[in-house]
C-alpha positions as CSV (number, residue, x, y, z in Angstrom):
1,M,-14.8,78.3,14.8
2,A,-16.6,75.6,16.0
3,V,-19.8,75.3,18.1
4,E,-20.6,72.4,20.2
5,I,-24.5,72.0,21.1
6,E,-24.4,69.5,23.7
7,R,-27.3,68.5,26.0
8,K,-26.4,66.0,29.3
9,F,-28.4,64.0,31.5
10,L,-28.5,61.7,33.9
11,V,-28.9,57.6,33.3
12,R,-31.6,55.6,35.0
13,G,-30.9,51.8,35.7
14,D,-29.3,49.6,33.6
15,G,-31.5,49.2,30.6
16,W,-28.9,51.4,28.6
17,R,-26.2,48.2,28.8
18,A,-28.2,46.1,26.3
19,E,-28.0,48.8,23.5
20,V,-24.3,49.8,23.3
21,A,-22.4,49.1,20.3
22,R,-18.7,50.1,21.0
23,S,-17.2,51.5,24.5
24,T,-13.4,52.8,24.8
25,R,-11.7,53.8,28.0
26,I,-10.8,57.4,28.6
27,A,-8.0,59.7,30.5
28,Q,-8.0,62.8,30.1
29,A,-5.8,65.7,32.1
30,Y,-7.0,69.3,32.3
31,L,-3.8,71.9,31.4
32,N,-5.4,74.7,33.8
33,D,-7.6,74.8,36.2
34,E,-9.7,77.7,36.1
35,G,-10.6,80.6,33.4
36,R,-12.7,81.3,30.3
37,A,-11.6,77.7,29.1
38,S,-10.7,74.6,29.8
39,V,-8.0,73.6,27.8
40,R,-7.2,69.5,28.5
41,V,-5.5,66.4,26.6
42,R,-7.2,63.2,26.0
43,I,-6.1,60.0,24.9
44,E,-9.2,57.5,24.0
45,G,-8.0,53.9,22.9
46,E,-5.0,54.7,20.8
47,Q,-6.1,58.2,19.5
48,A,-5.0,61.8,21.7
49,T,-6.3,65.0,21.2
50,L,-5.8,68.5,22.8
51,N,-9.3,70.3,23.3
52,I,-10.2,73.8,24.2
53,K,-13.5,74.3,24.8
54,Q,-15.3,77.9,26.1
55,A,-16.0,77.5,30.1
56,V,-19.7,78.5,29.9
57,A,-22.7,76.5,31.5
58,G,-25.0,75.3,29.1
59,A,-25.8,73.5,25.7
60,S,-24.0,75.8,22.9
61,R,-20.8,76.7,23.8
62,L,-17.1,77.5,21.4
63,E,-15.1,73.9,20.9
64,F,-11.9,73.4,18.9
65,E,-10.1,70.0,19.1
66,Y,-6.9,68.9,17.5
67,P,-5.5,65.0,16.8
68,I,-1.9,65.0,18.2
69,P,0.6,62.9,18.8
70,L,0.0,59.6,21.1
71,A,3.5,60.1,22.6
72,D,2.8,63.7,23.0
73,A,-0.5,63.3,25.0
74,D,1.1,61.2,27.2
75,A,4.1,63.3,27.6
76,M,1.5,66.3,28.8
77,M,-0.3,63.9,30.9
78,R,2.6,62.9,33.0
79,T,4.2,66.5,33.1
80,L,1.6,69.1,32.8
81,G,-1.6,67.6,33.3
82,G,-3.3,68.9,36.7
83,S,-6.5,67.6,38.2
84,R,-7.6,64.4,35.9
85,I,-11.1,62.0,35.0
86,D,-11.6,58.8,34.2
87,K,-13.7,56.9,32.8
88,T,-15.7,54.5,29.4
89,R,-17.3,55.7,26.6
90,H,-20.2,53.6,25.6
91,R,-21.7,55.2,22.3
92,I,-25.8,54.2,21.7
93,T,-27.4,54.5,18.3
94,V,-30.9,56.0,19.2
95,G,-33.2,57.5,16.5
96,G,-30.3,58.0,14.5
97,L,-27.8,60.4,17.0
98,E,-25.2,58.7,19.2
99,W,-25.6,59.1,22.6
100,E,-22.0,59.0,24.4
101,V,-22.8,57.5,27.6
102,D,-20.4,58.2,29.9
103,E,-19.0,56.1,33.1
104,F,-17.1,57.9,35.6
105,A,-13.9,55.7,37.1
106,G,-12.0,56.5,40.3
107,D,-13.3,59.3,42.3
108,N,-15.7,60.1,40.4
109,A,-17.3,56.3,40.5
110,G,-21.2,55.5,40.6
111,L,-21.9,59.0,38.4
112,I,-23.1,57.8,34.4
113,V,-24.1,60.6,32.7
114,A,-25.4,60.3,28.8
115,E,-24.8,63.4,26.1
116,I,-26.1,64.3,23.2
117,E,-24.3,66.1,20.5
118,L,-27.3,68.4,18.5
119,P,-27.3,69.9,14.9
120,D,-28.8,72.9,16.6
121,A,-29.9,74.1,19.9
122,D,-34.1,73.1,19.3
123,W,-32.9,70.0,17.7
124,A,-35.8,67.1,18.5
125,F,-34.5,64.1,19.7
126,E,-35.5,60.6,20.9
127,R,-35.8,60.2,24.5
128,P,-34.3,56.5,25.3
129,A,-36.2,55.1,28.4
130,W,-32.8,54.6,30.3
131,L,-32.6,58.9,30.2
132,G,-32.6,60.6,33.9
133,D,-33.1,64.3,34.8
134,E,-31.3,66.8,32.1
135,V,-28.3,68.6,33.8
136,T,-26.8,70.5,30.8
137,D,-27.0,73.5,32.9
138,D,-25.2,72.3,36.3
139,P,-21.6,73.2,36.0
140,R,-20.8,70.3,38.6
141,Y,-21.8,67.6,36.1
142,Y,-18.8,68.7,34.0
143,N,-16.1,67.1,33.1
144,N,-13.6,69.7,34.4
145,Q,-15.7,70.5,37.3
146,L,-15.6,66.6,38.2
147,S,-11.8,66.4,38.0
148,R,-11.6,69.0,40.5
149,R,-14.3,68.1,42.8
150,P,-14.9,64.5,41.8
151,Y,-18.6,63.2,42.7
152,A,-17.5,61.0,45.2
153,R,-16.8,64.5,47.5
154,W,-20.4,65.3,46.8
155,S,-23.0,65.8,50.0
156,A,-25.7,64.3,48.0
157,P,-25.7,63.8,44.3
């Protein structure tokens, strides 16, 4: 059983762009709308995965992820996929840890969120200058929520 420990932050300014090591376009569709877990299919570049993540707010939750054939993922998105998000994921290494900076598109355009996965919940990490407020405990910033209530519909960010 896998446990994901991830912290999520808003991003300030454009200083992070100079640090990007690589970027990948991501399309993901959620196969269920509510419940105790989010079930999504993701196409990231030429790779596809099926992901099941415990639907709880906070830094730690159960997560299961399995590679699937790209053709299967495409078919799931076209026929089973409900709400969807599109983003570009930029990877940046700071202090030996990899940050994932997600730059959202479509109805979530303008939102940029940085995530870091940690070995344990109390792990100390270097905070880059471009790191903004922490939003780990704010469910509005979770991808499954953004797919149903996009950033463009928020009255105030």
